[in-house]
C-alpha positions in Angstrom: 0.0 -0.2 0.2 3.0 2.3 0.8 4.3 1.8 -2.6 1.1 2.7 -4.2 0.8 5.9 -2.2 4.5 7.0 -2.8 3.7 6.4 -6.6 0.3 8.7 -6.5 2.6 11.1 -4.5 5.2 11.3 -7.0 3.0 11.4 -9.9 0.3 13.5 -8.9 0.7 16.0 -11.9 0.4 13.2 -14.4 -2.9 11.8 -12.7 -4.3 15.2 -12.4 -3.4 15.6 -16.0 -5.4 12.2 -16.6 -8.3 13.2 -14.8 -9.2 16.4 -16.4 -8.1 15.3 -19.9 -10.6 12.5 -19.7 -13.3 14.4 -18.6 -12.6 17.3 -20.9 -12.6 15.3 -23.8 -16.0 13.5 -22.7 -17.6 16.8 -22.1 -16.2 17.7 -25.6 -17.8 14.8 -27.1 -21.1 15.8 -25.6 -20.6 19.6 -27.1 -20.7 21.0 -23.7 -19.0 24.3 -23.4 -17.8 23.6 -19.8 -15.5 21.5 -21.8 -13.0 24.2 -22.5 -11.8 25.1 -18.7 -11.6 21.2 -18.0 -9.2 21.2 -21.1 -7.3 24.3 -20.0 -6.0 22.7 -16.9 -5.2 19.5 -18.2 -3.3 21.6 -21.2 -1.1 23.3 -18.0 -0.7 19.9 -16.2 0.6 18.1 -19.1 2.8 21.1 -20.1 4.8 20.2 -17.0 4.7 16.4 -17.5 6.2 16.6 -21.0 8.9 19.0 -20.0 10.1 16.6 -17.0 9.9 13.9 -19.5 12.0 15.6 -22.2 9.4 15.5 -24.8 9.9 19.0 -25.9 7.8 18.9 -29.0 5.1 17.9 -26.6 6.0 20.7 -24.2 6.0 23.4 -27.1 2.5 22.0 -28.3 0.8 22.4 -24.8 1.3 26.1 -25.3 -0.1 25.9 -28.7 -2.8 23.9 -27.3 -3.4 26.4 -24.3 -3.8 29.4 -27.2 -6.2 26.7 -29.2 -8.0 26.3 -26.3 -9.1 29.8 -25.5 -9.9 30.2 -29.0 -12.3 27.0 -29.0 -13.9 28.3 -25.6 -14.5 31.7 -27.3 -15.6 30.1 -30.6 -17.8 27.7 -29.0 -19.5 30.3 -26.8 -19.8 32.3 -29.7 -21.9 29.9 -31.4 -24.0 29.3 -28.3 -25.0 32.8 -28.2 -26.1 32.8 -31.8 -27.8 29.4 -32.2 -28.6 28.4 -29.0 -26.1 25.2 -29.0 -22.9 23.9 -30.4 -23.6 22.9 -33.9 -21.2 20.7 -35.8 -19.7 22.6 -38.8 -18.7 20.7 -42.1 -15.1 20.7 -43.2 -14.5 21.7 -46.9 -12.1 20.0 -49.2 -9.6 22.7 -49.7 -9.6 23.6 -45.9 -9.0 19.9 -44.9 -5.8 19.7 -47.7 -4.4 23.1 -46.2 -4.6 21.8 -42.6 -2.9 18.4 -43.6 -0.1 20.1 -45.7 0.4 22.7 -42.4 0.6 19.4 -40.5 3.3 17.9 -42.7 5.3 21.3 -42.7 5.0 21.7 -38.8 6.5 18.1 -38.5 9.7 19.4 -40.1 9.8 22.6 -38.4 9.3 21.1 -35.0 11.4 17.9 -35.7 14.4 20.2 -36.5 13.7 22.3 -33.3 13.5 19.1 -31.2 16.6 17.6 -32.9 18.5 20.2 -32.1 17.4 20.4 -28.5 18.4 16.8 -28.3 14.7 15.7 -27.5 13.6 12.2 -27.0 12.2 10.7 -30.3 12.5 14.3 -32.0 10.6 13.1 -35.2 8.1 10.8 -34.0 7.3 13.7 -31.2 7.0 16.3 -33.6 4.9 14.7 -36.2 2.4 13.6 -33.3 2.6 17.1 -31.9 1.9 18.9 -35.6 -1.2 16.8 -36.3 -2.3 17.4 -32.8 -2.4 20.9 -33.5 -4.3 20.1 -36.7 -7.0 18.2 -34.6 -7.3 20.8 -32.1 -8.1 23.3 -34.6 -10.6 21.2 -36.3 -12.3 20.7 -32.6 -12.0 24.5 -32.2 -14.1 24.9 -35.4 -16.2 22.1 -34.5 -15.2 19.9 -37.4 -16.4 16.2 -37.4 -12.7 15.3 -38.8 -11.1 16.1 -35.6 -12.4 12.7 -34.0 -11.1 10.6 -37.0 -7.5 12.6 -36.6 -7.8 12.1 -32.8 -7.9 8.2 -33.2 -4.9 7.6 -35.3 -2.7 10.3 -33.4 -3.8 8.8 -30.1 -2.8 5.3 -31.1 0.6 6.2 -32.1 0.7 8.1 -29.0 0.1 4.9 -26.8 3.3 3.3 -28.0 5.1 6.6 -27.6 4.3 6.8 -24.1 4.8 3.1 -23.1 8.3 3.4 -24.5 8.9 6.5 -22.5 7.3 4.6 -19.3 4.7 7.0 -18.9 2.0 4.4 -18.1 -0.4 6.5 -16.6 -0.7 8.6 -19.8 -0.5 5.4 -22.0 -4.0 4.3 -20.4 -4.9 7.7 -20.7 -4.5 7.7 -24.7 -6.0 4.2 -24.8 -9.0 5.8 -23.1 -8.7 8.7 -25.5 -9.0 6.5 -28.4 -12.3 5.0 -27.1 -13.7 8.7 -26.3 -12.4 9.5 -29.9 -14.5 6.9 -31.3 -17.7 7.7 -29.0 -17.4 11.5 -30.3 -17.1 10.7 -33.9 -20.4 8.7 -33.4 -22.1 11.4 -31.5 -21.1 14.4 -33.7 -22.4 12.5 -36.7 -25.6 12.1 -35.0 -25.6 15.9 -34.1 -25.1 16.7 -37.6 -27.7 14.4 -39.2 -30.2 15.8 -36.4 -29.3 19.3 -37.2 -29.6 18.6 -41.1 -33.0 16.8 -40.3 -34.3 19.9 -38.2 -33.0 22.7 -40.8 -34.6 20.6 -43.7 -38.0 20.6 -41.5 -37.7 24.3 -41.1 -37.4 25.2 -44.4 -40.0 23.0 -45.6 -42.2 24.4 -43.0 -41.2 27.8 -44.0 -41.9 27.5 -47.8 -45.0 29.4 -49.3 -47.9 27.1 -50.3 -48.5 26.5 -53.8 
């Protein structure tokens, strides 16, 4: 028992990050505005965790996450004020291609920075960090595609964290894969419901012939 208590005390920041991340993502799958302050707390906690593990690209990533979280919070809040709920928005193909290209470019930039700083797993970490930014942007913009990207990225992250002996975080990311699958399901349902409601509104508002 004492060993368990010692482990929990020694790793309390990672545990707190585990709890806030899981809770924040679950709230995001439900499209609840309260998800953003919870996610913000997890961003800050994991900034500390990754810096201690010398995962420097992930540390830098958390700073971007903080910025994207603040933006997402505002964007969702504005949508609720205007539409009464958080509505899923379509992702146009040109925007998707630009985002993917940005993710590839970001991989090379972050990889070079991480390599010069002698970070652990610089290129893999850089690729995951870069495409996590793409996923965060899509999430802030309320695009369903964010969940597809998170499923792929988080699966790879599991292997990386096991390699770095971040077992709590590896278990967390396994759970995040499950949450991403649920988020993909729930957001697709929400998009279909909104589309049906819009069609009904247009139909009821059409002039009689």
